[in-house]
PyMOL commands that place a pseudoatom at each C-alpha (Angstrom):
pseudoatom trace, name=CA, resn=MET, resi=1, chain=A, elem=C, hetatm=0, pos=[-0.121, 0.079, -0.114]
pseudoatom trace, name=CA, resn=GLY, resi=2, chain=A, elem=C, hetatm=0, pos=[2.747, 2.523, -0.335]
pseudoatom trace, name=CA, resn=SER, resi=3, chain=A, elem=C, hetatm=0, pos=[6.098, 3.921, 1.601]
pseudoatom trace, name=CA, resn=PRO, resi=4, chain=A, elem=C, hetatm=0, pos=[5.143, 5.302, 5.237]
pseudoatom trace, name=CA, resn=VAL, resi=5, chain=A, elem=C, hetatm=0, pos=[6.081, 9.543, 5.021]
pseudoatom trace, name=CA, resn=THR, resi=6, chain=A, elem=C, hetatm=0, pos=[8.723, 10.567, 6.905]
pseudoatom trace, name=CA, resn=ALA, resi=7, chain=A, elem=C, hetatm=0, pos=[8.759, 10.779, 10.506]
pseudoatom trace, name=CA, resn=SER, resi=8, chain=A, elem=C, hetatm=0, pos=[8.872, 14.113, 10.958]
pseudoatom trace, name=CA, resn=ALA, resi=9, chain=A, elem=C, hetatm=0, pos=[5.336, 14.957, 9.596]
pseudoatom trace, name=CA, resn=VAL, resi=10, chain=A, elem=C, hetatm=0, pos=[3.362, 11.838, 10.866]
pseudoatom trace, name=CA, resn=GLN, resi=11, chain=A, elem=C, hetatm=0, pos=[1.422, 13.238, 13.860]
pseudoatom trace, name=CA, resn=THR, resi=12, chain=A, elem=C, hetatm=0, pos=[0.200, 10.892, 16.470]
pseudoatom trace, name=CA, resn=TYR, resi=13, chain=A, elem=C, hetatm=0, pos=[-3.521, 10.772, 17.647]
pseudoatom trace, name=CA, resn=THR, resi=14, chain=A, elem=C, hetatm=0, pos=[-5.674, 9.056, 20.510]
pseudoatom trace, name=CA, resn=THR, resi=15, chain=A, elem=C, hetatm=0, pos=[-8.215, 6.096, 20.111]
pseudoatom trace, name=CA, resn=ALA, resi=16, chain=A, elem=C, hetatm=0, pos=[-11.511, 5.537, 21.111]
pseudoatom trace, name=CA, resn=ASN, resi=17, chain=A, elem=C, hetatm=0, pos=[-12.121, 3.808, 24.817]
pseudoatom trace, name=CA, resn=VAL, resi=18, chain=A, elem=C, hetatm=0, pos=[-12.230, 0.299, 23.404]
pseudoatom trace, name=CA, resn=THR, resi=19, chain=A, elem=C, hetatm=0, pos=[-10.103, -2.789, 21.866]
pseudoatom trace, name=CA, resn=LEU, resi=20, chain=A, elem=C, hetatm=0, pos=[-9.764, -1.543, 18.509]
pseudoatom trace, name=CA, resn=TYR, resi=21, chain=A, elem=C, hetatm=0, pos=[-8.313, -4.339, 15.867]
pseudoatom trace, name=CA, resn=VAL, resi=22, chain=A, elem=C, hetatm=0, pos=[-5.771, -3.796, 13.648]
pseudoatom trace, name=CA, resn=ARG, resi=23, chain=A, elem=C, hetatm=0, pos=[-6.197, -5.324, 10.019]
pseudoatom trace, name=CA, resn=ASN, resi=24, chain=A, elem=C, hetatm=0, pos=[-3.558, -5.673, 7.459]
pseudoatom trace, name=CA, resn=GLY, resi=25, chain=A, elem=C, hetatm=0, pos=[-5.431, -3.755, 4.646]
pseudoatom trace, name=CA, resn=PRO, resi=26, chain=A, elem=C, hetatm=0, pos=[-7.986, -0.691, 4.658]
pseudoatom trace, name=CA, resn=GLY, resi=27, chain=A, elem=C, hetatm=0, pos=[-11.471, -3.515, 5.277]
pseudoatom trace, name=CA, resn=THR, resi=28, chain=A, elem=C, hetatm=0, pos=[-12.881, -5.127, 7.884]
pseudoatom trace, name=CA, resn=GLY, resi=29, chain=A, elem=C, hetatm=0, pos=[-12.393, -8.074, 4.970]
pseudoatom trace, name=CA, resn=TYR, resi=30, chain=A, elem=C, hetatm=0, pos=[-8.635, -7.906, 5.645]
pseudoatom trace, name=CA, resn=SER, resi=31, chain=A, elem=C, hetatm=0, pos=[-6.972, -10.183, 8.397]
pseudoatom trace, name=CA, resn=ILE, resi=32, chain=A, elem=C, hetatm=0, pos=[-6.459, -9.014, 11.990]
pseudoatom trace, name=CA, resn=VAL, resi=33, chain=A, elem=C, hetatm=0, pos=[-2.994, -8.493, 13.105]
pseudoatom trace, name=CA, resn=GLY, resi=34, chain=A, elem=C, hetatm=0, pos=[-3.430, -7.583, 16.227]
pseudoatom trace, name=CA, resn=SER, resi=35, chain=A, elem=C, hetatm=0, pos=[-4.855, -4.717, 18.852]
pseudoatom trace, name=CA, resn=LEU, resi=36, chain=A, elem=C, hetatm=0, pos=[-4.732, -2.121, 20.454]
pseudoatom trace, name=CA, resn=PRO, resi=37, chain=A, elem=C, hetatm=0, pos=[-5.862, -0.981, 23.895]
pseudoatom trace, name=CA, resn=GLY, resi=38, chain=A, elem=C, hetatm=0, pos=[-8.798, 1.949, 24.224]
pseudoatom trace, name=CA, resn=GLY, resi=39, chain=A, elem=C, hetatm=0, pos=[-6.984, 5.178, 24.449]
pseudoatom trace, name=CA, resn=SER, resi=40, chain=A, elem=C, hetatm=0, pos=[-3.882, 4.513, 22.474]
pseudoatom trace, name=CA, resn=LYS, resi=41, chain=A, elem=C, hetatm=0, pos=[-1.830, 6.809, 20.840]
pseudoatom trace, name=CA, resn=VAL, resi=42, chain=A, elem=C, hetatm=0, pos=[-1.145, 5.682, 17.321]
pseudoatom trace, name=CA, resn=PRO, resi=43, chain=A, elem=C, hetatm=0, pos=[0.533, 7.610, 14.356]
pseudoatom trace, name=CA, resn=ILE, resi=44, chain=A, elem=C, hetatm=0, pos=[-1.001, 8.352, 11.048]
pseudoatom trace, name=CA, resn=TYR, resi=45, chain=A, elem=C, hetatm=0, pos=[1.263, 7.586, 7.802]
pseudoatom trace, name=CA, resn=CYS, resi=46, chain=A, elem=C, hetatm=0, pos=[-0.719, 7.897, 5.879]
pseudoatom trace, name=CA, resn=GLN, resi=47, chain=A, elem=C, hetatm=0, pos=[-4.637, 7.626, 4.902]
pseudoatom trace, name=CA, resn=THR, resi=48, chain=A, elem=C, hetatm=0, pos=[-6.974, 5.248, 2.064]
pseudoatom trace, name=CA, resn=PRO, resi=49, chain=A, elem=C, hetatm=0, pos=[-10.510, 4.688, 1.315]
pseudoatom trace, name=CA, resn=GLY, resi=50, chain=A, elem=C, hetatm=0, pos=[-11.704, 1.472, 2.342]
pseudoatom trace, name=CA, resn=THR, resi=51, chain=A, elem=C, hetatm=0, pos=[-14.533, -0.556, 4.279]
pseudoatom trace, name=CA, resn=THR, resi=52, chain=A, elem=C, hetatm=0, pos=[-16.885, 2.125, 5.597]
pseudoatom trace, name=CA, resn=VAL, resi=53, chain=A, elem=C, hetatm=0, pos=[-17.199, 1.748, 9.209]
pseudoatom trace, name=CA, resn=THR, resi=54, chain=A, elem=C, hetatm=0, pos=[-18.975, 3.097, 12.067]
pseudoatom trace, name=CA, resn=GLY, resi=55, chain=A, elem=C, hetatm=0, pos=[-17.906, 3.801, 15.047]
pseudoatom trace, name=CA, resn=THR, resi=56, chain=A, elem=C, hetatm=0, pos=[-17.492, 6.184, 17.909]
pseudoatom trace, name=CA, resn=TYR, resi=57, chain=A, elem=C, hetatm=0, pos=[-16.388, 9.087, 15.879]
pseudoatom trace, name=CA, resn=GLY, resi=58, chain=A, elem=C, hetatm=0, pos=[-19.146, 8.490, 13.414]
pseudoatom trace, name=CA, resn=THR, resi=59, chain=A, elem=C, hetatm=0, pos=[-19.211, 6.678, 10.110]
pseudoatom trace, name=CA, resn=THR, resi=60, chain=A, elem=C, hetatm=0, pos=[-16.359, 6.556, 7.355]
pseudoatom trace, name=CA, resn=ASN, resi=61, chain=A, elem=C, hetatm=0, pos=[-14.670, 4.765, 4.264]
pseudoatom trace, name=CA, resn=ILE, resi=62, chain=A, elem=C, hetatm=0, pos=[-11.374, 6.493, 6.187]
pseudoatom trace, name=CA, resn=TRP, resi=63, chain=A, elem=C, hetatm=0, pos=[-8.575, 3.699, 7.021]
pseudoatom trace, name=CA, resn=ASP, resi=64, chain=A, elem=C, hetatm=0, pos=[-5.751, 5.092, 8.751]
pseudoatom trace, name=CA, resn=ASN, resi=65, chain=A, elem=C, hetatm=0, pos=[-1.955, 3.809, 8.238]
pseudoatom trace, name=CA, resn=ILE, resi=66, chain=A, elem=C, hetatm=0, pos=[-0.746, 3.118, 11.669]
pseudoatom trace, name=CA, resn=SER, resi=67, chain=A, elem=C, hetatm=0, pos=[2.457, 0.979, 10.443]
pseudoatom trace, name=CA, resn=ASN, resi=68, chain=A, elem=C, hetatm=0, pos=[4.247, -1.060, 7.981]
pseudoatom trace, name=CA, resn=GLY, resi=69, chain=A, elem=C, hetatm=0, pos=[0.901, -3.454, 6.041]
pseudoatom trace, name=CA, resn=GLU, resi=70, chain=A, elem=C, hetatm=0, pos=[-1.019, -1.901, 9.861]
pseudoatom trace, name=CA, resn=PHE, resi=71, chain=A, elem=C, hetatm=0, pos=[-4.322, -0.452, 9.804]
pseudoatom trace, name=CA, resn=VAL, resi=72, chain=A, elem=C, hetatm=0, pos=[-7.125, 0.410, 11.864]
pseudoatom trace, name=CA, resn=SER, resi=73, chain=A, elem=C, hetatm=0, pos=[-10.257, 2.260, 10.963]
pseudoatom trace, name=CA, resn=ASP, resi=74, chain=A, elem=C, hetatm=0, pos=[-10.367, 6.566, 11.422]
pseudoatom trace, name=CA, resn=ALA, resi=75, chain=A, elem=C, hetatm=0, pos=[-14.175, 5.666, 13.071]
pseudoatom trace, name=CA, resn=TYR, resi=76, chain=A, elem=C, hetatm=0, pos=[-12.181, 5.158, 16.028]
pseudoatom trace, name=CA, resn=VAL, resi=77, chain=A, elem=C, hetatm=0, pos=[-9.579, 7.523, 15.818]
pseudoatom trace, name=CA, resn=ASN, resi=78, chain=A, elem=C, hetatm=0, pos=[-10.067, 11.083, 16.974]
pseudoatom trace, name=CA, resn=THR, resi=79, chain=A, elem=C, hetatm=0, pos=[-8.556, 13.145, 14.504]
pseudoatom trace, name=CA, resn=GLY, resi=80, chain=A, elem=C, hetatm=0, pos=[-11.502, 15.761, 15.354]
pseudoatom trace, name=CA, resn=SER, resi=81, chain=A, elem=C, hetatm=0, pos=[-12.134, 15.750, 11.506]
pseudoatom trace, name=CA, resn=ASP, resi=82, chain=A, elem=C, hetatm=0, pos=[-14.144, 13.672, 9.227]
pseudoatom trace, name=CA, resn=GLY, resi=83, chain=A, elem=C, hetatm=0, pos=[-12.506, 14.078, 6.309]
pseudoatom trace, name=CA, resn=TYR, resi=84, chain=A, elem=C, hetatm=0, pos=[-8.863, 13.179, 5.879]
pseudoatom trace, name=CA, resn=VAL, resi=85, chain=A, elem=C, hetatm=0, pos=[-5.385, 14.725, 8.138]
pseudoatom trace, name=CA, resn=ALA, resi=86, chain=A, elem=C, hetatm=0, pos=[-2.525, 12.879, 6.317]
pseudoatom trace, name=CA, resn=ASP, resi=87, chain=A, elem=C, hetatm=0, pos=[-1.743, 11.969, 2.880]
pseudoatom trace, name=CA, resn=ARG, resi=88, chain=A, elem=C, hetatm=0, pos=[-3.301, 9.348, 0.750]
pseudoatom trace, name=CA, resn=CYS, resi=89, chain=A, elem=C, hetatm=0, pos=[-1.122, 6.179, 0.444]
pseudoatom trace, name=CA, resn=ALA, resi=90, chain=A, elem=C, hetatm=0, pos=[0.093, 5.427, -2.554]
for i in range(1, 90): cmd.bond("trace and resi %d" % i, "trace and resi %d" % (i + 1))
show_as sticks, trace
zoom trace
């Protein structure tokens, strides 16, 4: 899904107070590769459209790339925006 941007440009955000599954692609059809406890701080390297999810922070099809090959739904990340807050993944 492309290379993460340089670390200096990366913002960190807090996840909702729920256990959040980390997937290996931008959608619920991708495999779960881990989980994060509620209130975790995550970097967003880039964002990409995927499966639409309804979560703590609304309904969105935006998925956040938090590490190489690791994605979480933006519906569970408090970015303060309903839109993109980082570059699109290449």
